[in-house]
N, C-alpha and C positions, 0 to 999 in steps of 0.2 A: 680491429683495437676492440676489449673487452668490455661488456657494458656491466651495469648492475647486477647480481640474482641473489634472490631470496633465499634462507636458507638457516641451517642450524648457527648458532654465532657462538664461534671458539677461533680455533686459533687461525690465524692469516692464512688467505688463500694467496699464494707466489709466485708472480707470472715473471717470467725469464723470456721478456720479447723482443731480444736481441738488438737492430737497429731501425729507429721509426722516423719519422717528420715527428719534428716538433712541433706544429702545429695541428696535428693528426690528434696526438695524444692530448697534447691541452683539449681540445673539443672531447673527450672520448673520458678523459678527468670529470670533466665539468657535466657529462650524461652521466657518470656512473650515480657521480654525489648528487644531481637534481633525480635520481631515482630510486635512490638509495632510501631505506625503513627501518625502524628502531632494529630488527629480524635480520637485517643485511650485513653478512661475514665482509670480516675488513680482510682488506686486500694492500698488498705490499707489488708493484711493478717495474721489476730494475731493466732499464733502457740504457742505449748509447746513441747519442745523437750524430749526424752529420753536423758539420760545424756551421754553430749560429749563436750569435749573442741574442739573448734573452734580457728585455727590461720591466721593473716590477711595478707594481699598478703606477703607485706614485713616483716611480723612475725617472730621472733627468736625464735626456740626452747628451747633454753638455758632457759626462761621464764617459761617453765614446769620444777618445781625443786624438784620432787618427785615421784619416783613409782607409777603406776596408772595403773590399766586395763581399767580405762574408753576411750575409744578409741579418737585420736586428729585427726582431719580434718583440714586439710590446707585448706583455703578459699581465696576468691578475694576481699577480704571487706578490707578498711585500718583500721590502729590499730593493736595489735598485740596479743596474747592469751586474752580468756575468757571460761565462764564456763557457759552452759545452762542445762539446766534441768528440770522435774517436779514442778508446783511452782512458776515459773517464767514464764513472760508474756513477747512474742516474738512477737513485729509488724514490718509489712515487712512492707515499702514503696513502692511501685512503684509510683511513681511521676514523671510526667514532671515538672523539677524544672523550667526551662526554659517558661515554658509557664505562671509558675505563677510570672515569671520577679525576682524571685530570684536568689542572687547570691550563691556558695558551703556554703560560712561562715554565710548568712543571712540564710539558709536554717538549718543549724548547732544550728546557734540561735532557731529558730523556733521549732524544735521537742524537744530543750533540757527546753525550756521555758513551752510549754508543761507538759512535765512531774512536773517541779516546781509548775505551775498553780494548778495541780493534789495535790500532796503533798498539798497545801497551804488552798484547801476544808475540810484536815483532821489536818487541824495545824499543821504541820508540814513544818520548815524553811528548805530548802534547796537552790542551788545553784551549781552555773557554775563554770570550770575553763577555763578559754583561750586555756593554755596547757596543757589543758588535758581534752578531751572534755567528755560527761557524765556529770550528775548528781549526788550531794556528801549532807549526813547531818552528822553536825558535826562533817567532816571530814572522813567519811566512803563511800565509792561508792555503790548507791541505781542501777542505771541504768547505761549502758552501750549504748555506739553507733560504727556504723561501715557502713558505706558505700560505695560503688560503684556509681558512677558517668556516664554513657554510653551518648554522643549524645544528651546531656542536657538532659536525665531521671535518677530516681537514683531508687537501689536498695538494699538489705540489710534493714539496719533498728536501733531499738531499741531493748531492754532487760532490763527489770523493775524485779524486784524481790520484789515476794511478797509472799509467804507464801513456801519455800523450806526449803532443804538443805544447807547450805551454803557451807558443809564441805569440800567440792573438791574446793572453792575457795582458800585455806592452802597449796594445791598443783600446787599451778603458784604466778608468779607474775601477778595480777591482770590487763589486760591491758598493759602492761609491766613495774608496778611502784612494787619494792620491796617494801613488810613490809604495803601494800597499806589495809586496810579492807574492809571490802563489811559490807552491813545492808541489809533489807527487811521490807517491809510495817509491816508484820505482829510483829516484834521483834520493833515497833513505835507506839505497842497497835490497829493499824488496822486490825480488823477483819471481814472484807467485803469480799465475795467468789469472786472467779478470774472474774464472770461472769459480775459484776458491777464494778470492777476494769477496763475492757476493756471496758467497756460502758461509760465511763468517761474518757478513755486515747483517745477515741476515738473523744466524742466530744472536749476534751482541742486538740489533734490535728486540727481537722478541721477550729476553731478556729482559729488558728496560719496559718493556712495556707490559709485562708480566703474561706472557705466554707462554708455553712449551713448546719451544722450538722445534723439536722430534716430531708433533702433530701436527704442526704446519703442512701445509698441502704444496706440494712443489709441482708447476707446471709449466714445460719448457713449449714456447708460442715462436712460429715463424712471426719473424721483422722482415725489416724492408732492408737488404743489403744492394 
């Protein structure tokens, strides 16, 4: 996994890491954040995870509502319980939001707006909910957010359902909401492969953060498969 690297501040370094272990990724995000300075370049890590439930820092285990062999891992992000699995794009955002001049609420709104604009490119109307961070299509959740901000810099990020097995979501109260249904791009008629969706997502995130996406450095790195 990557570590913090000081260098010229500018558009982010985008790392496509493939499939990586959740715990290993969490440790790397913490290490990156601990090591960064005011001169550290922001990074966006694009990953997939093997099937795993993650619980937010103040999450309640009772939101796991059915027995399962899928591991449950305690995290240090905000929010309750969610599921990650193959076919879902997870974007971890190592962003100095203080340097961008954003507060946490504006930062959350920027992430949600990036996803909403991505969906709009496919003619899909989506909304956010102030009381329940994330992005929704016809009342169903298509993207979850979970963040941690330390010394003005964020880590963790967003999970966008693209083309995956949604069954594990029935074993939890997604993000702590009983009866909340989820959806994904494939079920909404979007048949693009993950690489194309990743590219469009990065473009929208850069736009919302005030970066020139064309100047972002893209790196394809070997993940654990």
